[in-house]
C-alpha positions in Angstrom: -63.2 105.4 -44.2 -60.8 105.3 -47.1 -57.4 106.5 -45.8 -54.2 107.5 -47.4 -51.3 106.6 -45.1 -47.8 108.1 -45.8 -44.7 106.8 -44.0 -46.4 103.4 -44.0 -43.2 101.3 -43.9 -42.0 102.8 -40.7 -42.9 101.3 -37.3 -45.7 103.8 -36.6 -46.9 103.6 -40.1 -47.3 99.8 -39.9 -49.3 100.2 -36.8 -51.6 102.7 -38.5 -52.2 100.2 -41.3 -52.8 97.2 -39.0 -55.1 99.1 -36.6 -57.0 100.9 -39.4 -57.7 97.5 -40.9 -58.8 96.2 -37.5 -61.3 99.1 -37.2 -62.8 98.4 -40.6 -61.1 101.2 -42.6 -59.7 100.8 -46.1 -56.1 102.1 -46.1 -53.9 102.9 -49.0 -50.2 102.8 -48.2 -48.2 105.4 -50.2 -44.6 104.1 -50.0 -41.2 104.5 -51.7 -40.3 100.8 -51.4 -43.4 98.5 -51.5 -41.2 95.5 -50.9 -40.6 96.7 -47.3 -44.3 96.5 -46.4 -45.1 92.8 -45.7 -48.7 93.3 -44.8 -51.3 91.6 -47.0 -55.0 92.3 -46.8 -57.8 92.4 -49.3 -58.7 95.9 -48.0 -55.1 97.3 -48.3 -53.9 99.1 -51.4 -50.2 99.7 -51.8 -49.0 102.5 -54.1 -45.4 103.3 -54.9 -44.5 107.0 -55.0 -42.5 110.0 -53.9 -43.9 111.9 -50.9 -42.5 115.1 -52.4 -44.5 114.7 -55.6 -47.9 116.4 -55.5 -49.1 114.8 -58.7 -48.4 111.2 -57.4 -49.9 112.1 -54.0 -53.1 113.5 -55.7 -53.5 110.3 -57.7 -53.1 108.3 -54.5 -55.4 110.5 -52.5 -58.2 110.5 -55.0 -61.4 109.2 -53.5 -60.1 109.0 -49.9 -61.6 110.6 -46.8 -58.5 111.5 -45.0 -54.7 111.4 -45.0 -52.5 110.3 -42.1 -48.8 110.9 -42.1 -46.3 108.9 -39.9 -43.3 110.3 -41.8 -40.3 111.1 -39.7 -36.6 111.7 -40.0 -33.6 110.8 -37.8 -33.3 114.5 -36.9 -29.5 114.4 -36.8 -28.8 115.9 -40.3 -30.3 118.9 -42.1 -33.4 118.0 -44.0 -36.5 119.4 -45.6 -38.4 116.1 -46.2 -41.3 116.8 -43.9 -41.8 120.4 -45.0 -41.6 119.4 -48.6 -44.1 116.6 -48.0 -46.5 119.0 -46.3 -46.4 121.4 -49.3 -47.0 118.5 -51.7 -49.8 116.9 -49.7 -51.6 120.2 -49.3 -51.5 120.7 -53.0 -52.7 117.1 -53.6 -55.5 117.4 -51.1 -56.7 120.7 -52.4 -56.8 119.3 -56.0 -58.8 116.3 -55.0 -61.0 117.9 -52.4 -59.7 115.9 -49.4 -59.9 118.1 -46.3 -58.7 116.0 -43.3 -55.1 115.5 -42.3 -53.5 114.0 -39.2 -49.8 114.4 -39.1 -47.0 113.5 -36.7 -44.6 116.2 -35.3 -42.7 116.2 -32.0 -43.4 117.0 -28.3 -40.0 118.9 -28.2 -41.6 121.7 -30.2 -43.7 122.4 -27.0 -42.0 124.4 -24.3 -40.9 122.9 -21.0 -39.1 119.8 -19.9 -36.1 121.5 -18.3 -32.5 121.1 -19.2 -32.8 117.4 -20.5 -35.4 118.6 -23.0 -33.2 121.6 -24.0 -30.3 119.2 -24.7 -32.6 116.9 -26.8 -33.7 120.0 -28.7 -30.1 120.8 -29.6 -29.3 117.2 -30.6 -32.3 116.9 -32.8 -32.3 120.6 -33.9 -32.3 119.8 -37.7 -35.3 117.4 -37.5 -37.2 119.8 -35.2 -36.5 122.7 -37.6 -38.1 120.7 -40.4 -41.1 119.9 -38.2 -41.4 123.5 -37.3 -41.5 124.5 -40.9 -44.2 121.8 -41.4 -46.3 123.2 -38.7 -45.9 126.8 -40.0 -47.0 125.7 -43.5 -50.2 124.0 -42.1 -51.0 127.2 -40.1 -51.0 129.2 -43.3 -53.1 126.9 -45.3 -56.7 127.3 -46.4 -59.1 127.8 -43.5 -61.4 124.9 -44.6 -58.4 122.5 -44.4 -58.9 120.3 -41.3 -55.5 119.4 -40.0 -54.4 118.0 -36.6 -50.7 118.0 -35.6 -49.9 115.3 -33.1 -46.8 115.9 -31.0 -45.6 112.6 -29.4 -42.5 112.4 -27.1 -40.0 109.6 -27.3 -41.4 106.6 -29.1 -41.1 103.0 -27.9 -42.0 99.6 -29.1 -44.0 98.8 -26.0 -47.6 97.5 -25.7 -50.7 99.6 -26.1 -51.5 101.7 -23.1 -54.0 104.4 -22.1 -52.8 107.9 -23.3 -52.8 111.4 -21.9 -53.3 114.5 -24.0 -51.7 117.8 -23.3 -51.8 121.2 -25.0 -49.3 123.1 -22.9 -45.7 122.5 -21.9 -44.1 119.1 -21.4 -43.4 118.4 -17.8 -40.4 116.1 -18.4 -38.1 115.0 -21.2 -38.6 111.4 -19.9 -42.1 111.0 -21.1 -42.8 108.5 -23.8 -45.5 106.7 -25.8 -45.5 103.4 -27.7 -46.0 103.4 -31.4 -49.1 101.2 -31.0 -50.6 103.8 -28.6 -49.7 106.7 -30.9 -51.3 105.0 -33.9 -54.5 104.4 -31.8 -54.6 108.0 -30.8 -54.2 109.2 -34.4 -57.1 107.0 -35.4 -59.2 108.1 -32.5 -58.6 111.8 -33.4 -59.6 111.1 -36.9 -62.8 109.1 -36.1 -64.0 111.5 -33.4 -63.2 114.7 -35.4 -61.2 116.1 -32.5 -58.5 118.8 -32.2 -59.2 120.5 -35.6 -56.4 123.0 -36.5 -54.5 122.3 -33.3 -51.1 121.0 -32.4 -51.7 118.5 -29.6 -49.3 116.6 -27.4 -49.9 113.0 -26.4 -48.0 110.7 -24.0 -48.4 107.1 -22.7 -49.7 106.1 -19.3 -46.9 107.8 -17.4 -47.8 111.1 -15.7 -47.0 114.1 -17.9 
């Protein structure tokens, strides 16, 4: 498949590029600073642009089969980056006829986890508010728009592990997932056509 990957210079985004190439896909990395992406492959296209710009996104998305977003924020300061991107990419995809989107959110938007999770929700309240607006925008979009929201817990730089999927509450704030495993899950969801118009949690091999 031809894929547009946003947030490609981040650690999860790099994994999406590497693994998509390994699986035989043809990714296009849409990045603000191409010099930060030191991956070279004949099947990789790198486009410089602004993720808030629907015109630039539409040009980058032209001819692609799906969009994957690994965009994130520190969560410690007020921001509208993710919600702005969501509005822009929806416009871009509608213009170019691209229907499939897999986008990262956060497990803390799910209920549960006890007091430690509540403390984390307060600390990261600004980033979570942006993610919540993102999810609300997707829920209101056209019914033939095939989105999947992936809600990972704390991200690590560990090795690839099996993953567990959950749709309800998080059992503990201590759950985590490696960025390699998260990227693999996102590609699995895309390739299998799973969890259409759903927000789905995913964790690493630890019990959830």
